[in-house]
Legacy VTK file of the C-alpha trace (Angstrom):
# vtk DataFile Version 3.0
C-alpha trace
ASCII
DATASET POLYDATA
POINTS 102 float
-51.447 -42.243 69.796
-54.741 -40.343 69.469
-55.781 -41.525 72.934
-52.950 -39.491 74.428
-53.827 -36.174 72.760
-55.560 -33.292 74.470
-57.367 -31.134 71.913
-56.658 -27.423 72.256
-60.261 -26.582 71.419
-61.378 -28.351 74.611
-59.083 -26.121 76.654
-60.469 -23.090 74.815
-64.072 -24.044 75.594
-63.210 -24.673 79.229
-61.317 -21.377 79.481
-64.443 -19.634 78.215
-66.291 -21.123 81.168
-68.520 -23.420 79.168
-69.711 -26.902 80.107
-68.636 -29.420 77.488
-69.838 -32.687 76.026
-66.994 -34.999 74.982
-66.734 -38.546 73.717
-65.317 -41.323 75.853
-62.352 -41.690 73.477
-59.089 -40.334 74.834
-57.917 -38.513 77.909
-60.405 -35.695 77.621
-63.199 -37.909 78.981
-61.214 -38.647 82.130
-60.475 -34.958 82.652
-64.117 -33.968 82.167
-65.404 -36.733 84.472
-62.793 -36.296 87.198
-63.319 -32.555 87.393
-67.081 -32.444 86.698
-66.646 -30.117 83.733
-69.490 -31.435 81.594
-70.807 -34.708 80.220
-69.211 -37.694 78.488
-70.957 -39.751 75.828
-70.125 -43.181 74.418
-68.531 -42.671 70.992
-69.968 -45.911 69.622
-73.519 -45.099 70.754
-75.228 -42.247 68.860
-78.078 -42.274 71.362
-75.587 -41.505 74.103
-74.698 -38.198 72.431
-78.376 -37.352 72.027
-78.954 -38.094 75.714
-75.960 -35.982 76.799
-77.212 -33.017 74.763
-80.710 -33.371 76.196
-79.353 -33.706 79.728
-77.194 -30.594 79.457
-79.992 -28.634 77.773
-82.276 -29.569 80.651
-79.972 -28.262 83.364
-80.910 -25.029 85.088
-78.843 -21.866 84.752
-77.259 -22.310 88.190
-75.955 -25.784 87.316
-74.644 -24.564 83.961
-72.900 -21.665 85.684
-71.311 -24.053 88.168
-69.947 -26.142 85.289
-68.546 -22.951 83.812
-66.864 -21.866 87.039
-65.252 -25.282 87.469
-64.137 -25.263 83.822
-62.529 -21.835 84.038
-60.871 -22.680 87.362
-59.513 -25.948 85.941
-57.882 -24.133 83.040
-56.399 -21.474 85.318
-55.061 -24.008 87.832
-53.990 -26.812 85.492
-53.644 -25.720 81.863
-52.505 -22.109 82.043
-48.926 -21.091 81.256
-48.495 -20.045 84.898
-49.627 -23.476 86.120
-47.212 -25.193 83.723
-44.411 -22.866 84.833
-45.066 -23.597 88.502
-45.089 -27.369 87.938
-41.883 -27.212 85.916
-40.180 -25.069 88.559
-41.253 -27.620 91.165
-39.603 -30.391 89.166
-36.406 -28.356 88.773
-36.315 -27.569 92.493
-36.835 -31.210 93.428
-34.055 -32.325 91.101
-31.592 -29.684 92.258
-32.338 -30.475 95.911
-31.554 -34.142 95.268
-28.302 -33.221 93.544
-27.135 -30.728 96.171
-29.106 -31.052 99.425
-28.997 -28.035 101.735
LINES 1 103
102 0 1 2 3 4 5 6 7 8 9 10 11 12 13 14 15 16 17 18 19 20 21 22 23 24 25 26 27 28 29 30 31 32 33 34 35 36 37 38 39 40 41 42 43 44 45 46 47 48 49 50 51 52 53 54 55 56 57 58 59 60 61 62 63 64 65 66 67 68 69 70 71 72 73 74 75 76 77 78 79 80 81 82 83 84 85 86 87 88 89 90 91 92 93 94 95 96 97 98 99 100 101
């Protein structure tokens, strides 16, 4: 069950426009990788976390800012209440169109 949970704190960090470092356990790793929002480390490899921290710390300000822009945009387009509302309305429209086509 834990693999299917999306921690709210991750969304908060992304909304703040911050690059993140997450473990490879759960869905958050896929989201971070697929959207280039930060780095993913191997949970069973402590050296992997150390390397991720060093890698992020070594990035220049422009790269860090780009992570932040992508993170903030991801939250606005995918996780915001407006994005959820729009997706839900799309589902309702699709269902009602199937029930009573125009």
